[in-house]
C-alpha positions as CSV (number, residue, x, y, z in Angstrom):
1,M,45.8,-177.1,126.4
2,P,48.3,-179.7,124.8
3,V,47.1,-183.0,123.8
4,R,48.1,-185.9,126.4
5,E,48.3,-189.5,124.7
6,E,46.2,-191.7,127.0
7,T,48.5,-195.5,127.9
8,D,45.9,-198.0,129.7
9,L,47.9,-199.8,132.4
10,S,48.3,-203.3,131.0
11,T,50.1,-201.1,128.2
12,T,52.3,-200.2,131.2
13,V,52.3,-203.5,133.1
14,A,53.5,-204.8,130.3
15,D,55.9,-202.5,128.8
16,N,57.9,-202.8,132.9
17,V,57.6,-206.5,132.4
18,R,59.9,-206.2,129.5
19,M,62.0,-203.7,130.5
20,Y,62.4,-205.8,134.6
21,A,62.7,-209.4,132.8
22,A,65.8,-207.3,130.4
23,K,66.9,-205.7,133.7
24,R,67.4,-208.4,135.4
25,R,68.2,-211.2,132.3
26,L,64.7,-213.5,132.6
27,T,64.3,-215.1,129.6
28,H,60.5,-215.7,128.3
29,E,60.7,-219.5,129.7
30,A,62.3,-218.5,132.7
31,L,59.4,-215.6,133.6
32,A,56.7,-217.8,132.3
33,A,58.3,-220.3,135.1
34,H,58.3,-218.3,138.1
35,M,54.7,-216.7,137.2
36,T,53.1,-220.4,137.2
37,A,55.2,-220.9,140.9
38,Q,53.7,-217.6,141.4
39,G,50.2,-219.8,140.5
40,F,49.5,-218.5,137.3
41,P,50.7,-220.9,134.8
42,M,52.0,-219.7,131.6
43,K,54.3,-220.3,128.8
44,K,57.0,-218.7,127.6
45,A,54.1,-218.0,124.3
46,G,52.1,-216.2,127.1
47,I,55.1,-213.7,127.7
48,A,55.7,-213.0,125.0
49,A,52.2,-211.9,124.2
50,I,52.1,-209.9,127.2
51,T,55.8,-207.9,126.3
52,G,54.2,-207.5,122.6
53,H,51.4,-206.1,123.7
54,R,49.4,-209.2,121.8
55,R,47.2,-209.8,125.3
56,Q,44.9,-207.1,126.3
57,R,44.5,-207.7,129.3
58,I,47.2,-207.8,132.6
59,S,45.1,-208.8,136.3
60,V,45.6,-207.5,139.0
61,D,47.0,-210.6,140.4
62,E,49.4,-211.1,138.1
63,T,50.6,-207.9,138.0
64,A,51.3,-208.3,141.9
65,A,53.0,-211.7,140.8
66,F,55.5,-209.9,138.1
67,A,56.3,-207.1,140.9
68,K,57.1,-209.9,143.2
69,I,58.9,-212.4,141.0
70,F,60.9,-209.0,139.9
71,G,60.8,-207.6,143.5
72,V,59.9,-204.4,143.1
73,E,57.0,-202.5,144.2
74,F,53.1,-202.9,143.0
75,A,53.5,-199.7,142.4
76,D,56.2,-199.4,140.4
77,M,54.6,-201.6,138.1
78,L,52.4,-198.9,137.4
79,D,54.7,-196.2,136.6
80,A,55.0,-195.2,133.3
């Protein structure tokens, strides 16, 4: 049986944040401003920590806010 590499959901969400932000040409600063407006105060360093996999966990509520900002379904943020 082949060995399947496991990827935790926070890593998947972080990868999707990076991808959707790039597609929409959102800078870390702009994305941080959007997250702050959604009730999740962040600075561009916080976004960089998420997209750079230096932040270990992303909450369900933060994931929902990212989905709203990007105009995608919540489930899209969980797709690898």
